[in-house]
mmCIF file of the N, C-alpha and C atoms, coordinates in Angstrom:
data_MODEL
# 
_entry.id   MODEL 
# 
loop_
_atom_site.group_PDB 
_atom_site.id 
_atom_site.type_symbol 
_atom_site.label_atom_id 
_atom_site.label_alt_id 
_atom_site.label_comp_id 
_atom_site.label_asym_id 
_atom_site.label_entity_id 
_atom_site.label_seq_id 
_atom_site.pdbx_PDB_ins_code 
_atom_site.Cartn_x 
_atom_site.Cartn_y 
_atom_site.Cartn_z 
_atom_site.occupancy 
_atom_site.B_iso_or_equiv 
_atom_site.pdbx_formal_charge 
_atom_site.auth_seq_id 
_atom_site.auth_comp_id 
_atom_site.auth_asym_id 
_atom_site.auth_atom_id 
_atom_site.pdbx_PDB_model_num 
ATOM 1   N N  . UNK A 1 1  ? 24.143 -18.779 60.070 1.00 0.00 ? 1  UNK A N  1 
ATOM 2   C CA . UNK A 1 1  ? 25.028 -18.500 61.321 1.00 0.00 ? 1  UNK A CA 1 
ATOM 3   C C  . UNK A 1 1  ? 26.486 -18.691 60.913 1.00 0.00 ? 1  UNK A C  1 
ATOM 4   N N  . UNK A 1 2  ? 26.868 -19.555 60.266 1.00 0.00 ? 2  UNK A N  1 
ATOM 5   C CA . UNK A 1 2  ? 28.274 -19.891 59.763 1.00 0.00 ? 2  UNK A CA 1 
ATOM 6   C C  . UNK A 1 2  ? 28.741 -18.688 58.924 1.00 0.00 ? 2  UNK A C  1 
ATOM 7   N N  . UNK A 1 3  ? 27.836 -18.101 58.092 1.00 0.00 ? 3  UNK A N  1 
ATOM 8   C CA . UNK A 1 3  ? 28.322 -17.050 57.252 1.00 0.00 ? 3  UNK A CA 1 
ATOM 9   C C  . UNK A 1 3  ? 28.503 -15.798 58.043 1.00 0.00 ? 3  UNK A C  1 
ATOM 10  N N  . UNK A 1 4  ? 27.694 -15.539 58.910 1.00 0.00 ? 4  UNK A N  1 
ATOM 11  C CA . UNK A 1 4  ? 27.829 -14.349 60.068 1.00 0.00 ? 4  UNK A CA 1 
ATOM 12  C C  . UNK A 1 4  ? 29.290 -14.542 60.763 1.00 0.00 ? 4  UNK A C  1 
ATOM 13  N N  . UNK A 1 5  ? 29.455 -15.613 61.170 1.00 0.00 ? 5  UNK A N  1 
ATOM 14  C CA . UNK A 1 5  ? 30.702 -15.968 61.962 1.00 0.00 ? 5  UNK A CA 1 
ATOM 15  C C  . UNK A 1 5  ? 31.968 -15.695 61.137 1.00 0.00 ? 5  UNK A C  1 
ATOM 16  N N  . UNK A 1 6  ? 31.816 -16.127 59.787 1.00 0.00 ? 6  UNK A N  1 
ATOM 17  C CA . UNK A 1 6  ? 33.023 -15.990 58.936 1.00 0.00 ? 6  UNK A CA 1 
ATOM 18  C C  . UNK A 1 6  ? 33.105 -14.502 58.606 1.00 0.00 ? 6  UNK A C  1 
ATOM 19  N N  . UNK A 1 7  ? 32.000 -13.696 58.498 1.00 0.00 ? 7  UNK A N  1 
ATOM 20  C CA . UNK A 1 7  ? 32.076 -12.280 58.148 1.00 0.00 ? 7  UNK A CA 1 
ATOM 21  C C  . UNK A 1 7  ? 32.750 -11.540 59.491 1.00 0.00 ? 7  UNK A C  1 
ATOM 22  N N  . UNK A 1 8  ? 32.341 -11.879 60.581 1.00 0.00 ? 8  UNK A N  1 
ATOM 23  C CA . UNK A 1 8  ? 32.941 -11.388 61.878 1.00 0.00 ? 8  UNK A CA 1 
ATOM 24  C C  . UNK A 1 8  ? 34.427 -11.575 61.929 1.00 0.00 ? 8  UNK A C  1 
ATOM 25  N N  . UNK A 1 9  ? 34.858 -12.760 61.561 1.00 0.00 ? 9  UNK A N  1 
ATOM 26  C CA . UNK A 1 9  ? 36.259 -13.140 61.672 1.00 0.00 ? 9  UNK A CA 1 
ATOM 27  C C  . UNK A 1 9  ? 37.024 -12.440 60.619 1.00 0.00 ? 9  UNK A C  1 
ATOM 28  N N  . UNK A 1 10 ? 36.454 -12.308 59.401 1.00 0.00 ? 10 UNK A N  1 
ATOM 29  C CA . UNK A 1 10 ? 37.139 -11.663 58.423 1.00 0.00 ? 10 UNK A CA 1 
ATOM 30  C C  . UNK A 1 10 ? 37.343 -10.017 58.615 1.00 0.00 ? 10 UNK A C  1 
ATOM 31  N N  . UNK A 1 11 ? 36.370 -9.520  59.251 1.00 0.00 ? 11 UNK A N  1 
ATOM 32  C CA . UNK A 1 11 ? 36.401 -8.134  59.672 1.00 0.00 ? 11 UNK A CA 1 
ATOM 33  C C  . UNK A 1 11 ? 37.534 -7.883  60.739 1.00 0.00 ? 11 UNK A C  1 
ATOM 34  N N  . UNK A 1 12 ? 37.384 -8.763  61.697 1.00 0.00 ? 12 UNK A N  1 
ATOM 35  C CA . UNK A 1 12 ? 38.347 -8.746  62.677 1.00 0.00 ? 12 UNK A CA 1 
ATOM 36  C C  . UNK A 1 12 ? 39.892 -8.873  62.231 1.00 0.00 ? 12 UNK A C  1 
ATOM 37  N N  . UNK A 1 13 ? 40.114 -9.751  61.322 1.00 0.00 ? 13 UNK A N  1 
ATOM 38  C CA . UNK A 1 13 ? 41.443 -9.914  60.695 1.00 0.00 ? 13 UNK A CA 1 
ATOM 39  C C  . UNK A 1 13 ? 41.781 -8.655  59.918 1.00 0.00 ? 13 UNK A C  1 
ATOM 40  N N  . UNK A 1 14 ? 40.839 -8.164  59.157 1.00 0.00 ? 14 UNK A N  1 
ATOM 41  C CA . UNK A 1 14 ? 41.140 -7.020  58.396 1.00 0.00 ? 14 UNK A CA 1 
ATOM 42  C C  . UNK A 1 14 ? 41.492 -5.796  59.301 1.00 0.00 ? 14 UNK A C  1 
ATOM 43  N N  . UNK A 1 15 ? 40.855 -5.586  60.432 1.00 0.00 ? 15 UNK A N  1 
ATOM 44  C CA . UNK A 1 15 ? 41.167 -4.597  61.273 1.00 0.00 ? 15 UNK A CA 1 
ATOM 45  C C  . UNK A 1 15 ? 42.591 -4.732  62.078 1.00 0.00 ? 15 UNK A C  1 
ATOM 46  N N  . UNK A 1 16 ? 42.776 -6.019  62.440 1.00 0.00 ? 16 UNK A N  1 
ATOM 47  C CA . UNK A 1 16 ? 44.078 -6.346  63.031 1.00 0.00 ? 16 UNK A CA 1 
ATOM 48  C C  . UNK A 1 16 ? 45.258 -6.142  62.052 1.00 0.00 ? 16 UNK A C  1 
ATOM 49  N N  . UNK A 1 17 ? 44.986 -6.488  60.882 1.00 0.00 ? 17 UNK A N  1 
ATOM 50  C CA . UNK A 1 17 ? 46.089 -6.140  59.793 1.00 0.00 ? 17 UNK A CA 1 
ATOM 51  C C  . UNK A 1 17 ? 46.246 -4.655  59.723 1.00 0.00 ? 17 UNK A C  1 
ATOM 52  N N  . UNK A 1 18 ? 45.202 -3.840  59.586 1.00 0.00 ? 18 UNK A N  1 
ATOM 53  C CA . UNK A 1 18 ? 45.353 -2.418  59.473 1.00 0.00 ? 18 UNK A CA 1 
ATOM 54  C C  . UNK A 1 18 ? 45.997 -1.754  60.666 1.00 0.00 ? 18 UNK A C  1 
ATOM 55  N N  . UNK A 1 19 ? 45.676 -2.226  61.930 1.00 0.00 ? 19 UNK A N  1 
ATOM 56  C CA . UNK A 1 19 ? 46.435 -1.680  63.065 1.00 0.00 ? 19 UNK A CA 1 
ATOM 57  C C  . UNK A 1 19 ? 47.887 -2.147  63.114 1.00 0.00 ? 19 UNK A C  1 
ATOM 58  N N  . UNK A 1 20 ? 48.204 -3.248  62.633 1.00 0.00 ? 20 UNK A N  1 
ATOM 59  C CA . UNK A 1 20 ? 49.534 -3.803  62.670 1.00 0.00 ? 20 UNK A CA 1 
ATOM 60  C C  . UNK A 1 20 ? 50.381 -2.894  61.621 1.00 0.00 ? 20 UNK A C  1 
ATOM 61  N N  . UNK A 1 21 ? 49.663 -2.592  60.552 1.00 0.00 ? 21 UNK A N  1 
ATOM 62  C CA . UNK A 1 21 ? 50.442 -1.783  59.526 1.00 0.00 ? 21 UNK A CA 1 
ATOM 63  C C  . UNK A 1 21 ? 50.586 -0.406  59.908 1.00 0.00 ? 21 UNK A C  1 
ATOM 64  N N  . UNK A 1 22 ? 49.602 0.218   60.623 1.00 0.00 ? 22 UNK A N  1 
ATOM 65  C CA . UNK A 1 22 ? 49.658 1.643   61.038 1.00 0.00 ? 22 UNK A CA 1 
ATOM 66  C C  . UNK A 1 22 ? 50.934 1.615   62.129 1.00 0.00 ? 22 UNK A C  1 
ATOM 67  N N  . UNK A 1 23 ? 51.022 0.679   62.892 1.00 0.00 ? 23 UNK A N  1 
ATOM 68  C CA . UNK A 1 23 ? 52.029 0.757   64.058 1.00 0.00 ? 23 UNK A CA 1 
ATOM 69  C C  . UNK A 1 23 ? 53.471 0.561   63.492 1.00 0.00 ? 23 UNK A C  1 
ATOM 70  N N  . UNK A 1 24 ? 53.544 -0.290  62.367 1.00 0.00 ? 24 UNK A N  1 
ATOM 71  C CA . UNK A 1 24 ? 54.869 -0.521  61.698 1.00 0.00 ? 24 UNK A CA 1 
ATOM 72  C C  . UNK A 1 24 ? 55.257 0.769   60.994 1.00 0.00 ? 24 UNK A C  1 
ATOM 73  N N  . UNK A 1 25 ? 54.239 1.449   60.206 1.00 0.00 ? 25 UNK A N  1 
ATOM 74  C CA . UNK A 1 25 ? 54.512 2.589   59.628 1.00 0.00 ? 25 UNK A CA 1 
ATOM 75  C C  . UNK A 1 25 ? 54.928 3.739   60.428 1.00 0.00 ? 25 UNK A C  1 
ATOM 76  N N  . UNK A 1 26 ? 54.278 3.794   61.632 1.00 0.00 ? 26 UNK A N  1 
ATOM 77  C CA . UNK A 1 26 ? 54.641 4.882   62.613 1.00 0.00 ? 26 UNK A CA 1 
ATOM 78  C C  . UNK A 1 26 ? 56.073 4.784   63.207 1.00 0.00 ? 26 UNK A C  1 
ATOM 79  N N  . UNK A 1 27 ? 56.512 3.522   63.287 1.00 0.00 ? 27 UNK A N  1 
ATOM 80  C CA . UNK A 1 27 ? 57.906 3.344   63.833 1.00 0.00 ? 27 UNK A CA 1 
ATOM 81  C C  . UNK A 1 27 ? 58.989 3.486   62.799 1.00 0.00 ? 27 UNK A C  1 
ATOM 82  N N  . UNK A 1 28 ? 58.628 3.391   61.524 1.00 0.00 ? 28 UNK A N  1 
ATOM 83  C CA . UNK A 1 28 ? 59.733 3.558   60.568 1.00 0.00 ? 28 UNK A CA 1 
ATOM 84  C C  . UNK A 1 28 ? 60.373 4.912   60.613 1.00 0.00 ? 28 UNK A C  1 
ATOM 85  N N  . UNK A 1 29 ? 61.589 4.957   60.101 1.00 0.00 ? 29 UNK A N  1 
ATOM 86  C CA . UNK A 1 29 ? 62.425 6.248   59.980 1.00 0.00 ? 29 UNK A CA 1 
ATOM 87  C C  . UNK A 1 29 ? 61.925 6.958   58.821 1.00 0.00 ? 29 UNK A C  1 
ATOM 88  N N  . UNK A 1 30 ? 61.849 8.177   59.041 1.00 0.00 ? 30 UNK A N  1 
ATOM 89  C CA . UNK A 1 30 ? 61.383 9.104   57.744 1.00 0.00 ? 30 UNK A CA 1 
ATOM 90  C C  . UNK A 1 30 ? 62.484 8.949   56.658 1.00 0.00 ? 30 UNK A C  1 
ATOM 91  N N  . UNK A 1 31 ? 62.103 8.898   55.542 1.00 0.00 ? 31 UNK A N  1 
ATOM 92  C CA . UNK A 1 31 ? 62.917 8.839   54.313 1.00 0.00 ? 31 UNK A CA 1 
ATOM 93  C C  . UNK A 1 31 ? 63.596 10.193  54.015 1.00 0.00 ? 31 UNK A C  1 
ATOM 94  N N  . UNK A 1 32 ? 64.855 10.244  53.777 1.00 0.00 ? 32 UNK A N  1 
ATOM 95  C CA . UNK A 1 32 ? 65.562 11.421  53.506 1.00 0.00 ? 32 UNK A CA 1 
ATOM 96  C C  . UNK A 1 32 ? 65.968 11.399  51.997 1.00 0.00 ? 32 UNK A C  1 
ATOM 97  N N  . UNK A 1 33 ? 65.914 12.580  51.491 1.00 0.00 ? 33 UNK A N  1 
ATOM 98  C CA . UNK A 1 33 ? 66.317 12.773  50.095 1.00 0.00 ? 33 UNK A CA 1 
ATOM 99  C C  . UNK A 1 33 ? 67.822 12.942  50.009 1.00 0.00 ? 33 UNK A C  1 
ATOM 100 N N  . UNK A 1 34 ? 68.460 11.788  49.315 1.00 0.00 ? 34 UNK A N  1 
ATOM 101 C CA . UNK A 1 34 ? 69.952 11.862  49.232 1.00 0.00 ? 34 UNK A CA 1 
ATOM 102 C C  . UNK A 1 34 ? 70.391 12.488  47.960 1.00 0.00 ? 34 UNK A C  1 
ATOM 103 N N  . UNK A 1 35 ? 69.456 12.761  47.118 1.00 0.00 ? 35 UNK A N  1 
ATOM 104 C CA . UNK A 1 35 ? 69.947 13.285  45.777 1.00 0.00 ? 35 UNK A CA 1 
ATOM 105 C C  . UNK A 1 35 ? 70.470 14.747  45.916 1.00 0.00 ? 35 UNK A C  1 
ATOM 106 N N  . UNK A 1 36 ? 71.489 14.835  45.057 1.00 0.00 ? 36 UNK A N  1 
ATOM 107 C CA . UNK A 1 36 ? 72.240 16.215  44.950 1.00 0.00 ? 36 UNK A CA 1 
ATOM 108 C C  . UNK A 1 36 ? 72.140 16.642  43.516 1.00 0.00 ? 36 UNK A C  1 
ATOM 109 N N  . UNK A 1 37 ? 71.616 17.786  43.390 1.00 0.00 ? 37 UNK A N  1 
ATOM 110 C CA . UNK A 1 37 ? 71.544 18.300  42.086 1.00 0.00 ? 37 UNK A CA 1 
ATOM 111 C C  . UNK A 1 37 ? 72.696 19.108  41.576 1.00 0.00 ? 37 UNK A C  1 
ATOM 112 N N  . UNK A 1 38 ? 73.836 19.226  42.275 1.00 0.00 ? 38 UNK A N  1 
ATOM 113 C CA . UNK A 1 38 ? 74.879 19.938  41.804 1.00 0.00 ? 38 UNK A CA 1 
ATOM 114 C C  . UNK A 1 38 ? 75.953 19.192  41.149 1.00 0.00 ? 38 UNK A C  1 
ATOM 115 N N  . UNK A 1 39 ? 77.105 19.852  40.589 1.00 0.00 ? 39 UNK A N  1 
ATOM 116 C CA . UNK A 1 39 ? 78.180 19.091  39.875 1.00 0.00 ? 39 UNK A CA 1 
ATOM 117 C C  . UNK A 1 39 ? 79.026 18.570  40.973 1.00 0.00 ? 39 UNK A C  1 
ATOM 118 N N  . UNK A 1 40 ? 79.414 17.332  40.696 1.00 0.00 ? 40 UNK A N  1 
ATOM 119 C CA . UNK A 1 40 ? 80.483 16.594  41.468 1.00 0.00 ? 40 UNK A CA 1 
ATOM 120 C C  . UNK A 1 40 ? 81.736 16.639  40.811 1.00 0.00 ? 40 UNK A C  1 
ATOM 121 N N  . UNK A 1 41 ? 82.821 17.057  41.627 1.00 0.00 ? 41 UNK A N  1 
ATOM 122 C CA . UNK A 1 41 ? 84.119 17.192  41.163 1.00 0.00 ? 41 UNK A CA 1 
ATOM 123 C C  . UNK A 1 41 ? 85.104 16.124  42.082 1.00 0.00 ? 41 UNK A C  1 
ATOM 124 N N  . UNK A 1 42 ? 86.181 15.746  41.555 1.00 0.00 ? 42 UNK A N  1 
ATOM 125 C CA . UNK A 1 42 ? 87.075 14.867  42.245 1.00 0.00 ? 42 UNK A CA 1 
ATOM 126 C C  . UNK A 1 42 ? 88.381 15.713  42.719 1.00 0.00 ? 42 UNK A C  1 
ATOM 127 N N  . UNK A 1 43 ? 88.909 15.366  43.854 1.00 0.00 ? 43 UNK A N  1 
ATOM 128 C CA . UNK A 1 43 ? 90.047 16.020  44.515 1.00 0.00 ? 43 UNK A CA 1 
ATOM 129 C C  . UNK A 1 43 ? 91.315 15.538  43.630 1.00 0.00 ? 43 UNK A C  1 
ATOM 130 N N  . UNK A 1 44 ? 92.126 16.428  43.229 1.00 0.00 ? 44 UNK A N  1 
ATOM 131 C CA . UNK A 1 44 ? 93.281 15.986  42.284 1.00 0.00 ? 44 UNK A CA 1 
ATOM 132 C C  . UNK A 1 44 ? 94.454 15.146  43.157 1.00 0.00 ? 44 UNK A C  1 
ATOM 133 N N  . UNK A 1 45 ? 94.262 15.242  44.427 1.00 0.00 ? 45 UNK A N  1 
ATOM 134 C CA . UNK A 1 45 ? 95.143 14.606  45.343 1.00 0.00 ? 45 UNK A CA 1 
ATOM 135 C C  . UNK A 1 45 ? 94.778 13.169  45.750 1.00 0.00 ? 45 UNK A C  1 
ATOM 136 N N  . UNK A 1 46 ? 93.567 13.166  46.231 1.00 0.00 ? 46 UNK A N  1 
ATOM 137 C CA . UNK A 1 46 ? 93.211 11.829  46.743 1.00 0.00 ? 46 UNK A CA 1 
ATOM 138 C C  . UNK A 1 46 ? 92.115 11.086  45.764 1.00 0.00 ? 46 UNK A C  1 
ATOM 139 N N  . UNK A 1 47 ? 91.582 11.912  44.998 1.00 0.00 ? 47 UNK A N  1 
ATOM 140 C CA . UNK A 1 47 ? 90.557 11.333  43.985 1.00 0.00 ? 47 UNK A CA 1 
ATOM 141 C C  . UNK A 1 47 ? 89.193 11.141  44.482 1.00 0.00 ? 47 UNK A C  1 
ATOM 142 N N  . UNK A 1 48 ? 88.858 11.704  45.710 1.00 0.00 ? 48 UNK A N  1 
ATOM 143 C CA . UNK A 1 48 ? 87.526 11.572  46.392 1.00 0.00 ? 48 UNK A CA 1 
ATOM 144 C C  . UNK A 1 48 ? 86.573 12.624  45.563 1.00 0.00 ? 48 UNK A C  1 
ATOM 145 N N  . UNK A 1 49 ? 85.362 12.092  45.309 1.00 0.00 ? 49 UNK A N  1 
ATOM 146 C CA . UNK A 1 49 ? 84.388 13.052  44.609 1.00 0.00 ? 49 UNK A CA 1 
ATOM 147 C C  . UNK A 1 49 ? 83.624 13.678  45.786 1.00 0.00 ? 49 UNK A C  1 
ATOM 148 N N  . UNK A 1 50 ? 83.372 15.107  45.504 1.00 0.00 ? 50 UNK A N  1 
ATOM 149 C CA . UNK A 1 50 ? 82.815 15.955  46.339 1.00 0.00 ? 50 UNK A CA 1 
ATOM 150 C C  . UNK A 1 50 ? 81.928 16.894  45.692 1.00 0.00 ? 50 UNK A C  1 
ATOM 151 N N  . UNK A 1 51 ? 80.891 17.475  46.258 1.00 0.00 ? 51 UNK A N  1 
ATOM 152 C CA . UNK A 1 51 ? 80.151 18.635  45.411 1.00 0.00 ? 51 UNK A CA 1 
ATOM 153 C C  . UNK A 1 51 ? 81.130 19.848  45.149 1.00 0.00 ? 51 UNK A C  1 
ATOM 154 N N  . UNK A 1 52 ? 80.854 20.404  44.066 1.00 0.00 ? 52 UNK A N  1 
ATOM 155 C CA . UNK A 1 52 ? 81.728 21.482  43.594 1.00 0.00 ? 52 UNK A CA 1 
ATOM 156 C C  . UNK A 1 52 ? 81.604 22.599  44.650 1.00 0.00 ? 52 UNK A C  1 
ATOM 157 N N  . UNK A 1 53 ? 80.503 22.816  45.275 1.00 0.00 ? 53 UNK A N  1 
ATOM 158 C CA . UNK A 1 53 ? 80.413 23.993  46.046 1.00 0.00 ? 53 UNK A CA 1 
ATOM 159 C C  . UNK A 1 53 ? 81.186 23.768  47.382 1.00 0.00 ? 53 UNK A C  1 
ATOM 160 N N  . UNK A 1 54 ? 81.516 22.579  47.801 1.00 0.00 ? 54 UNK A N  1 
ATOM 161 C CA . UNK A 1 54 ? 82.432 22.248  48.958 1.00 0.00 ? 54 UNK A CA 1 
ATOM 162 C C  . UNK A 1 54 ? 83.905 22.009  48.628 1.00 0.00 ? 54 UNK A C  1 
ATOM 163 N N  . UNK A 1 55 ? 84.176 22.096  47.341 1.00 0.00 ? 55 UNK A N  1 
ATOM 164 C CA . UNK A 1 55 ? 85.541 21.871  46.855 1.00 0.00 ? 55 UNK A CA 1 
ATOM 165 C C  . UNK A 1 55 ? 86.408 23.279  46.853 1.00 0.00 ? 55 UNK A C  1 
ATOM 166 N N  . UNK A 1 56 ? 87.689 23.122  46.881 1.00 0.00 ? 56 UNK A N  1 
ATOM 167 C CA . UNK A 1 56 ? 88.400 24.335  46.785 1.00 0.00 ? 56 UNK A CA 1 
ATOM 168 C C  . UNK A 1 56 ? 89.063 24.319  45.438 1.00 0.00 ? 56 UNK A C  1 
ATOM 169 N N  . UNK A 1 57 ? 88.915 25.415  44.580 1.00 0.00 ? 57 UNK A N  1 
ATOM 170 C CA . UNK A 1 57 ? 89.302 25.377  43.335 1.00 0.00 ? 57 UNK A CA 1 
ATOM 171 C C  . UNK A 1 57 ? 90.863 25.889  43.404 1.00 0.00 ? 57 UNK A C  1 
ATOM 172 N N  . UNK A 1 58 ? 91.628 25.035  42.529 1.00 0.00 ? 58 UNK A N  1 
ATOM 173 C CA . UNK A 1 58 ? 93.185 25.472  42.577 1.00 0.00 ? 58 UNK A CA 1 
ATOM 174 C C  . UNK A 1 58 ? 93.592 25.898  41.091 1.00 0.00 ? 58 UNK A C  1 
ATOM 175 N N  . UNK A 1 59 ? 92.493 26.137  40.366 1.00 0.00 ? 59 UNK A N  1 
ATOM 176 C CA . UNK A 1 59 ? 92.735 26.730  38.987 1.00 0.00 ? 59 UNK A CA 1 
ATOM 177 C C  . UNK A 1 59 ? 92.749 25.628  37.906 1.00 0.00 ? 59 UNK A C  1 
ATOM 178 N N  . UNK A 1 60 ? 92.596 25.983  36.578 1.00 0.00 ? 60 UNK A N  1 
ATOM 179 C CA . UNK A 1 60 ? 92.634 25.078  35.535 1.00 0.00 ? 60 UNK A CA 1 
ATOM 180 C C  . UNK A 1 60 ? 91.559 24.012  35.549 1.00 0.00 ? 60 UNK A C  1 
ATOM 181 N N  . UNK A 1 61 ? 90.487 24.305  36.364 1.00 0.00 ? 61 UNK A N  1 
ATOM 182 C CA . UNK A 1 61 ? 89.318 23.143  36.371 1.00 0.00 ? 61 UNK A CA 1 
ATOM 183 C C  . UNK A 1 61 ? 89.769 22.032  37.468 1.00 0.00 ? 61 UNK A C  1 
ATOM 184 N N  . UNK A 1 62 ? 90.760 22.358  38.158 1.00 0.00 ? 62 UNK A N  1 
ATOM 185 C CA . UNK A 1 62 ? 91.262 21.228  39.284 1.00 0.00 ? 62 UNK A CA 1 
ATOM 186 C C  . UNK A 1 62 ? 90.727 21.695  40.690 1.00 0.00 ? 62 UNK A C  1 
ATOM 187 N N  . UNK A 1 63 ? 90.348 20.593  41.464 1.00 0.00 ? 63 UNK A N  1 
ATOM 188 C CA . UNK A 1 63 ? 89.826 20.975  42.666 1.00 0.00 ? 63 UNK A CA 1 
ATOM 189 C C  . UNK A 1 63 ? 90.456 20.127  43.708 1.00 0.00 ? 63 UNK A C  1 
ATOM 190 N N  . UNK A 1 64 ? 90.357 20.572  45.100 1.00 0.00 ? 64 UNK A N  1 
ATOM 191 C CA . UNK A 1 64 ? 90.888 19.716  46.141 1.00 0.00 ? 64 UNK A CA 1 
ATOM 192 C C  . UNK A 1 64 ? 89.854 19.758  47.259 1.00 0.00 ? 64 UNK A C  1 
ATOM 193 N N  . UNK A 1 65 ? 89.911 18.740  48.049 1.00 0.00 ? 65 UNK A N  1 
ATOM 194 C CA . UNK A 1 65 ? 89.067 18.736  49.242 1.00 0.00 ? 65 UNK A CA 1 
ATOM 195 C C  . UNK A 1 65 ? 89.710 19.457  50.237 1.00 0.00 ? 65 UNK A C  1 
ATOM 196 N N  . UNK A 1 66 ? 88.876 19.834  51.422 1.00 0.00 ? 66 UNK A N  1 
ATOM 197 C CA . UNK A 1 66 ? 89.519 20.557  52.478 1.00 0.00 ? 66 UNK A CA 1 
ATOM 198 C C  . UNK A 1 66 ? 90.587 19.781  53.332 1.00 0.00 ? 66 UNK A C  1 
ATOM 199 N N  . UNK A 1 67 ? 90.839 18.608  53.055 1.00 0.00 ? 67 UNK A N  1 
ATOM 200 C CA . UNK A 1 67 ? 91.887 17.966  53.782 1.00 0.00 ? 67 UNK A CA 1 
ATOM 201 C C  . UNK A 1 67 ? 93.204 18.257  53.121 1.00 0.00 ? 67 UNK A C  1 
ATOM 202 N N  . UNK A 1 68 ? 93.304 18.714  51.844 1.00 0.00 ? 68 UNK A N  1 
ATOM 203 C CA . UNK A 1 68 ? 94.645 18.906  51.227 1.00 0.00 ? 68 UNK A CA 1 
ATOM 204 C C  . UNK A 1 68 ? 94.767 20.429  51.090 1.00 0.00 ? 68 UNK A C  1 
# 
């Protein structure tokens, strides 16, 4: 009998932990991919780095952000 009681308690704990993990995982925010595969350039005025496709080319390999 004590072994059966121990098995039932262990199974109950295992189920409870599984339910808690599932609830916590469902409430978590989805992960977003923050990686950028393009070339980063810096603004010659303020020095901020931005993706080349968003930068404004001013010639000679120099770029500016849209604020300048």
